[in-house]
C-alpha positions as CSV (number, residue, x, y, z in Angstrom):
1,M,9.6,30.9,-19.0
2,K,10.8,29.5,-15.7
3,T,12.3,26.1,-15.2
4,I,10.9,23.4,-12.9
5,L,12.8,20.1,-12.3
6,V,10.8,17.1,-11.2
7,V,12.9,14.2,-9.8
8,G,11.2,10.8,-10.1
9,A,8.6,9.7,-12.8
10,G,6.2,7.8,-10.6
11,P,2.5,8.8,-10.3
12,A,3.3,11.8,-8.1
13,G,6.2,13.0,-10.3
14,C,4.2,12.6,-13.5
15,M,1.3,14.5,-12.1
16,A,3.5,17.3,-10.8
17,A,5.2,17.6,-14.2
18,I,1.9,17.8,-16.1
19,E,0.4,20.3,-13.8
20,A,3.5,22.5,-13.8
21,A,3.7,22.4,-17.6
22,Q,0.0,23.4,-17.8
23,G,0.9,26.3,-15.5
24,G,3.3,27.6,-18.1
25,A,6.6,26.4,-16.8
26,Q,9.4,24.6,-18.7
27,V,9.5,21.2,-17.0
28,Y,12.3,18.6,-16.9
29,L,11.3,15.2,-15.6
30,L,14.4,13.3,-14.4
31,E,14.1,9.5,-14.1
32,K,16.9,7.1,-13.3
33,N,15.1,4.1,-14.9
34,N,14.8,3.7,-18.7
35,C,11.0,4.2,-18.5
36,I,8.4,6.1,-16.4
37,G,6.2,4.5,-13.8
38,R,8.2,1.3,-13.1
39,K,6.5,0.9,-9.7
40,L,3.2,2.1,-11.0
41,A,3.3,-0.7,-13.6
42,I,3.1,-3.4,-10.9
43,T,0.5,-1.9,-8.6
44,G,-2.8,-3.8,-8.2
45,K,-1.0,-6.9,-9.6
46,G,-0.3,-5.1,-12.8
47,R,-3.9,-3.8,-13.1
48,C,-3.2,-0.4,-11.4
49,N,-5.7,0.5,-8.7
50,V,-5.9,4.1,-9.7
51,T,-8.0,5.5,-6.8
52,N,-11.0,4.7,-4.6
53,I,-14.4,6.3,-5.0
54,A,-15.0,6.6,-1.2
55,E,-16.3,10.0,0.1
56,R,-13.6,12.2,1.6
57,A,-14.4,11.4,5.2
58,E,-14.5,7.7,4.6
59,F,-11.3,7.9,2.4
60,L,-9.4,9.6,5.1
61,K,-10.3,6.7,7.5
62,H,-8.1,4.6,5.3
63,V,-5.1,6.8,5.8
64,P,-3.8,5.9,9.2
65,S,-1.0,8.4,9.5
66,N,-1.3,12.1,9.2
67,S,-4.5,12.1,7.2
68,K,-5.3,15.7,8.1
69,F,-2.2,16.9,6.2
70,L,-4.1,15.8,2.9
71,Y,-7.2,18.0,3.4
72,S,-5.9,20.9,1.2
73,A,-4.4,18.6,-1.5
74,F,-7.7,16.7,-1.7
75,N,-9.6,20.0,-2.1
76,Q,-7.5,20.7,-5.2
77,C,-7.5,17.2,-6.7
78,F,-9.5,14.1,-5.5
79,N,-10.8,10.8,-6.8
80,Q,-13.4,12.1,-9.2
81,D,-10.9,14.5,-10.7
82,I,-8.4,11.8,-11.3
83,M,-11.0,9.5,-12.9
84,Q,-12.1,12.4,-15.2
85,F,-8.4,13.2,-16.0
86,F,-7.6,9.6,-17.2
87,E,-10.9,9.1,-19.0
88,Q,-10.2,12.4,-20.9
89,L,-6.9,10.9,-21.8
90,G,-8.7,8.0,-23.4
91,V,-8.4,5.5,-20.6
92,P,-11.9,4.2,-19.6
93,L,-12.2,3.2,-15.9
94,K,-14.4,0.8,-13.9
95,V,-15.3,0.5,-10.3
96,E,-14.9,-2.8,-8.5
97,R,-15.7,-4.2,-5.1
98,G,-14.7,-1.9,-2.2
99,G,-14.8,1.2,-4.4
100,R,-11.5,0.3,-6.1
101,V,-11.0,1.9,-9.5
102,F,-9.1,0.2,-12.4
103,P,-8.7,0.7,-16.1
104,V,-11.3,-1.3,-18.0
105,S,-8.4,-3.0,-19.8
106,D,-6.9,-4.2,-16.5
107,S,-3.5,-3.0,-17.7
108,A,-1.3,-0.6,-15.8
109,K,0.5,0.1,-19.0
110,D,-2.6,2.1,-20.3
111,I,-2.1,4.5,-17.3
112,T,1.6,5.0,-17.8
113,S,1.2,5.4,-21.5
114,A,-1.5,8.1,-21.0
115,L,0.7,10.0,-18.5
116,Q,3.6,9.9,-20.9
117,R,1.5,11.1,-23.9
118,K,0.1,14.0,-21.9
119,M,3.5,15.1,-20.7
120,L,5.0,15.0,-24.2
121,D,2.0,16.9,-25.6
122,L,2.7,19.6,-23.0
123,G,6.4,19.8,-23.9
124,V,7.7,18.2,-20.7
125,I,11.4,17.2,-21.3
126,L,11.7,13.6,-20.2
127,K,15.2,12.6,-19.3
128,L,15.4,8.9,-18.7
129,N,18.5,7.1,-17.3
130,T,19.3,10.3,-15.4
131,S,20.2,10.0,-11.7
132,V,20.3,13.0,-9.3
133,K,23.0,12.9,-6.7
134,K,22.5,16.3,-4.9
135,I,20.0,19.2,-4.6
136,V,22.2,22.2,-5.1
137,L,21.8,25.2,-2.8
138,H,23.8,28.4,-2.9
139,E,23.7,30.6,0.2
140,G,20.6,28.7,1.3
141,K,18.8,29.3,-2.0
142,L,17.9,26.5,-4.4
143,V,19.9,26.5,-7.6
144,G,19.1,23.2,-9.2
145,V,20.3,19.6,-9.0
146,Q,23.6,17.9,-9.6
147,L,23.4,14.8,-11.8
148,A,25.4,11.6,-11.6
149,D,28.0,12.9,-14.1
150,D,28.5,16.0,-11.8
151,S,26.9,18.4,-14.2
152,I,24.5,21.0,-12.8
153,L,20.9,21.3,-14.2
154,K,19.6,24.6,-13.1
155,G,16.0,25.2,-12.1
156,D,13.8,27.7,-10.3
157,A,12.0,24.9,-8.4
158,V,12.7,21.2,-7.6
159,I,9.9,18.8,-7.0
160,M,11.2,15.6,-5.3
161,A,9.0,12.6,-6.2
162,T,11.4,9.7,-5.7
163,G,9.2,7.4,-3.6
164,G,9.8,5.5,-0.4
165,A,12.2,2.6,0.3
166,S,10.0,-0.3,-0.8
167,Y,10.6,-2.3,-4.0
168,P,14.1,-0.9,-4.6
169,A,14.4,-2.8,-7.8
170,T,11.9,-0.3,-9.3
171,G,14.2,2.6,-8.3
172,S,12.3,3.4,-5.1
173,N,15.2,2.9,-2.6
174,G,15.0,5.9,-0.3
175,E,18.0,7.7,-1.8
176,G,15.8,10.7,-2.7
177,M,14.8,11.2,0.9
178,K,18.5,11.5,1.8
179,L,18.9,14.3,-0.6
180,V,16.1,16.2,1.1
181,V,17.5,15.4,4.5
182,N,20.8,16.9,3.4
183,C,18.9,20.2,2.8
184,G,17.9,20.3,6.5
185,H,14.8,18.2,6.6
186,T,13.8,15.6,9.2
187,L,13.3,11.9,8.2
188,M,10.7,10.1,10.2
189,P,11.6,6.4,10.8
190,L,10.9,4.2,7.8
191,T,9.0,1.0,8.4
192,P,7.1,-1.4,6.1
193,S,3.5,-0.7,5.4
194,L,1.3,-3.0,3.3
195,V,3.7,-5.8,3.8
196,P,3.2,-9.6,4.2
197,L,3.8,-11.0,7.7
198,E,5.9,-13.9,8.9
199,S,5.0,-16.6,11.3
200,D,7.1,-19.4,12.8
201,D,4.0,-21.5,13.6
202,G,4.7,-25.1,12.5
203,Y,1.6,-25.6,10.3
204,I,2.2,-22.5,8.1
205,G,4.3,-24.3,5.5
206,E,1.6,-27.0,5.1
207,L,-0.9,-24.3,3.9
208,Q,1.4,-22.5,1.4
209,G,-0.6,-21.1,-1.5
210,L,-4.0,-21.6,0.1
211,S,-6.3,-18.6,-0.4
212,L,-9.2,-17.9,1.8
213,R,-12.2,-15.6,1.1
214,N,-14.8,-14.1,3.3
215,V,-12.8,-14.6,6.5
216,R,-12.2,-12.3,9.5
217,L,-8.7,-11.6,10.9
218,T,-8.5,-10.0,14.3
219,A,-5.2,-8.6,15.8
220,F,-4.4,-9.0,19.4
221,I,-1.5,-6.9,20.7
222,D,-0.2,-8.1,24.0
223,G,-3.5,-9.9,24.4
224,K,-5.6,-6.8,23.7
225,K,-7.9,-6.7,20.7
226,E,-6.8,-3.9,18.4
227,Q,-8.2,-4.3,14.8
228,S,-10.5,-6.7,12.9
229,L,-10.8,-6.9,9.2
230,F,-13.1,-9.0,6.8
231,G,-12.0,-10.1,3.4
232,E,-9.4,-12.2,1.6
233,M,-5.9,-13.6,2.7
234,M,-3.4,-16.2,1.6
235,F,-0.9,-18.5,3.3
236,T,2.7,-18.5,2.0
237,H,5.8,-20.4,2.8
238,F,6.8,-17.8,5.3
239,G,3.5,-16.7,6.8
240,I,0.5,-14.8,5.4
241,T,-0.4,-12.1,2.9
242,G,-3.4,-10.8,1.0
243,P,-5.6,-7.7,1.3
244,I,-6.6,-7.9,4.9
245,V,-3.1,-8.9,6.0
246,L,-1.6,-6.0,4.2
247,S,-4.1,-3.5,5.6
248,M,-3.4,-4.8,9.1
249,S,0.4,-4.8,8.6
250,R,1.2,-1.3,9.5
251,M,-0.2,-1.5,13.0
252,V,1.4,-4.9,13.4
253,C,4.8,-3.6,12.3
254,L,4.7,-0.8,14.9
255,A,3.7,-3.2,17.6
256,L,6.5,-5.6,16.8
257,S,9.1,-2.8,16.7
258,A,7.9,-1.9,20.2
259,G,8.6,-5.4,21.3
260,K,5.0,-6.3,21.7
261,E,3.5,-9.8,21.2
262,V,1.2,-10.0,18.1
263,V,-1.3,-12.8,17.6
264,L,-3.8,-12.8,14.8
265,A,-7.0,-14.8,15.3
266,L,-8.6,-16.2,12.1
267,N,-12.4,-16.8,12.0
268,L,-13.0,-19.1,9.1
269,K,-16.8,-18.8,9.3
270,P,-17.4,-15.1,10.4
271,A,-20.9,-15.1,8.8
272,L,-22.2,-17.5,11.4
273,T,-22.7,-17.0,15.2
274,K,-21.1,-19.6,17.5
275,E,-24.6,-21.2,17.9
276,Q,-25.2,-21.3,14.1
277,L,-21.8,-22.8,13.4
278,D,-22.3,-25.4,16.1
279,A,-25.6,-26.4,14.6
280,R,-24.0,-26.6,11.2
281,L,-21.1,-28.7,12.6
282,Q,-23.5,-31.1,14.3
283,R,-25.4,-31.5,11.1
284,D,-22.2,-32.5,9.3
285,L,-21.1,-34.8,12.0
286,Q,-24.5,-36.6,11.8
287,K,-24.5,-36.6,8.0
288,Y,-21.0,-38.2,7.9
289,S,-21.4,-40.2,11.2
290,K,-19.7,-43.3,9.9
291,K,-16.8,-41.5,8.4
292,N,-13.6,-40.2,10.1
293,L,-13.2,-36.5,10.9
294,G,-10.9,-36.0,8.0
295,N,-13.8,-36.7,5.7
296,T,-16.4,-35.1,7.9
297,L,-15.4,-31.5,7.4
298,V,-15.2,-31.5,3.5
299,D,-18.4,-29.3,3.2
300,L,-17.0,-26.8,5.7
301,L,-13.3,-26.3,4.9
302,P,-10.8,-26.5,2.1
303,H,-9.2,-30.0,2.1
304,R,-5.7,-28.7,2.9
305,L,-7.0,-26.9,6.0
306,I,-8.8,-29.9,7.5
307,P,-5.8,-31.6,9.1
308,V,-4.4,-28.4,10.5
309,V,-7.7,-27.5,12.1
310,L,-8.1,-30.9,13.6
311,D,-4.5,-30.9,14.8
312,L,-4.9,-27.5,16.5
313,S,-8.1,-28.9,18.1
314,Y,-6.2,-31.8,19.5
315,L,-8.2,-34.2,17.4
316,E,-7.2,-37.2,15.2
317,M,-8.0,-37.4,11.5
318,T,-9.1,-41.0,12.0
319,T,-11.5,-40.4,14.7
320,R,-15.0,-41.3,13.6
321,A,-17.6,-38.5,13.6
322,C,-20.0,-40.4,15.8
323,E,-17.3,-40.8,18.4
324,L,-16.8,-37.0,18.9
325,D,-18.0,-35.9,22.3
326,K,-19.4,-32.5,23.2
327,K,-16.1,-31.2,24.8
328,S,-14.2,-32.1,21.7
329,R,-16.8,-30.6,19.3
330,L,-16.7,-27.3,21.2
331,R,-12.9,-27.3,21.0
332,L,-13.2,-27.8,17.2
333,L,-15.7,-25.0,17.1
334,D,-13.4,-22.7,18.9
335,T,-10.6,-23.4,16.4
336,L,-12.9,-22.7,13.5
337,Q,-13.6,-19.3,14.8
338,H,-10.3,-18.5,16.6
339,L,-7.4,-20.1,14.6
340,E,-4.4,-18.3,16.1
341,I,-1.4,-17.2,14.0
342,S,1.6,-15.9,15.9
343,I,3.4,-13.2,14.0
344,S,7.1,-13.1,14.4
345,R,8.2,-10.3,12.1
346,P,7.1,-8.5,8.9
347,R,8.8,-9.2,5.6
348,P,11.7,-6.8,4.7
349,L,11.0,-3.2,3.9
350,S,12.2,-3.9,0.3
351,E,9.1,-6.2,-0.1
352,A,6.6,-3.6,1.2
353,I,4.1,-2.1,-1.2
354,V,4.3,1.2,0.7
355,T,6.8,2.7,3.0
356,S,5.5,4.2,6.3
357,G,7.5,7.2,7.5
358,G,9.3,9.7,5.4
359,I,9.9,13.5,5.3
360,S,8.3,15.1,8.3
361,I,5.0,16.8,7.3
362,K,5.7,19.5,9.9
363,E,8.3,20.9,7.6
364,I,6.0,20.8,4.5
365,D,3.3,23.3,3.5
366,P,0.1,21.1,3.1
367,K,-1.3,23.5,0.5
368,S,1.7,23.5,-1.9
369,M,3.9,20.7,-0.7
370,E,6.7,23.3,-0.6
371,S,9.5,23.0,2.0
372,K,9.3,25.3,4.9
373,I,13.1,25.2,5.1
374,V,14.2,25.7,1.5
375,A,12.0,27.9,-0.8
376,G,11.4,26.3,-4.1
377,L,11.9,22.7,-2.9
378,Y,8.8,20.5,-3.0
379,C,8.2,16.9,-1.7
380,V,5.4,14.7,-2.8
381,G,4.0,11.2,-2.8
382,E,5.5,8.4,-0.8
383,M,8.5,10.6,0.2
384,L,6.1,12.2,2.8
385,D,5.2,10.7,6.2
386,V,1.7,9.8,5.0
387,D,0.5,6.4,3.9
388,G,-2.8,4.6,3.4
389,Y,-4.2,1.1,3.3
390,T,-4.5,-1.0,0.2
391,G,-7.4,-0.2,-2.1
392,G,-6.3,2.8,-4.3
393,Y,-5.7,5.2,-1.4
394,N,-1.9,5.5,-1.8
395,L,-2.0,6.3,-5.6
396,Q,-4.6,9.0,-5.0
397,I,-2.3,10.5,-2.3
398,A,0.5,10.5,-4.9
399,F,-1.7,12.1,-7.6
400,S,-3.1,14.7,-5.2
401,T,0.2,15.8,-3.7
402,G,1.9,15.8,-7.1
403,Y,-0.9,18.0,-8.5
404,A,-0.7,20.5,-5.6
405,A,3.1,20.8,-5.9
406,G,3.1,21.2,-9.7
407,R,0.4,23.8,-9.6
408,A,2.0,25.8,-6.8
409,A,5.6,25.6,-8.2
410,A,4.4,27.0,-11.6
411,K,2.6,29.9,-9.8
412,E,5.6,30.6,-7.5
413,V,8.2,30.8,-10.3
414,E,5.8,32.9,-12.3
C-alpha cells in the first residue's frame, strides 16, 4: 500500500483524502487546526453553500479567471455528483434561489461531520494540530513533508490543499503556497476576491446596517460601464457589502490596483423605466402634496435612505411636495436610478471570502492537478489561480479539484 499525504482539511483536502483512500492508498490528512473544515464551517453564513445546480456552460460563466482549466475536473466530478455524494452520506440537500444548494438543516456542521465520518470509515489517518513547514525533495524527487517538530513524514505523493490567504484565523494564510513556490512553482499575485468595498463618501456612515433587495448595481471604471448586477446589498460603516457587491469586487479590485477610478451606480428601482418611475413619483407627490419631501417618499424608499437621496438631489427635507418643480423632480428621479458610490479601496485580503491568484495553472496538469515541475506533488482548491463568484461556485471548484487529485494520486502511486 502506497502512502499519500494531504495537507489541509478544507473541502478540497477532505475530498482528495476520500478519493485517494477509495483508490486503495494509505492516506494521512494533516491539519494545523484542532478540527477539519474551519473555513468551510463559516461559508454561506454558516449554512454552507455546497454547490450550484447551473449547467456547466452557465456555471463556468461564474468563474471569471481561468475557467477552461476546470473542464477536465468537472468532467470527473460536478454539481450533481457532489449532491449525490452528500445525500448518500445522509445529508439531505435543498436548492434555493439562484441555484444555490444548501443542507436542509442549514448547518455547515452537517457537511463537515459527514466528510469526517467518511474519511474515518475509509481509514484515513487524520492528524490534527499538525503543521507542515516544508515539502521535502531529494535530488528533485518528492520524499514527503517536514513537520513543525522537524520530523519527516514520508509519502509517495503530497496533495497541497491549504487554501488561499483569506480568513487567516481559519488557518488559510497563504503559507502553503510558499511551500509550493519553494519547490519551483510560480505564484500569481494574490488579491481579494468576494470582498466588501470601502467608500469615503460622506453619507455612507448614515446608512450603516441598511439592507436593500431587488436593486441594480452598475460599475463604471474610468467612466466606462463594465458590469451590472441585480440582487441584494448592504451598507456598512466602511462602505458596502452583500451578494452583488461581492460578485463585483474582483473586477473592482483589479481596476483599483491598476490606479483606475471606480464608481458604482445604484438603481433603487430597476424594475421601473424612467417614465414609469416618474409617473409613480408624481403620484406620490400629489398624494402627499401638503407634506414635506421627507414624508412624501415613505412609500418609495426605506426611511433612512430618504434624507440621503434628497441631499444628493440638492433638495431639502422640509420642502413641501406641492412646491417641487419639474427640474427638481427630474433631479430626484436621476438620483433614484443612479445613486453614485465612489469606491476607494477593497477591505483587506484577510477579510475576503476567496483569494484571487495563486499557483500558476500553467504549471499544473488540469486532468490530475499534478505539478508539471515535481512528480507526485498536487495542488487543489483555492491554492490554484482559479476563483468564482459567490453562489456555491468556489466550493464546487474545491470539491472537483480535490476529487481529481485524490483519484490521480492513488492511480499514480499504484
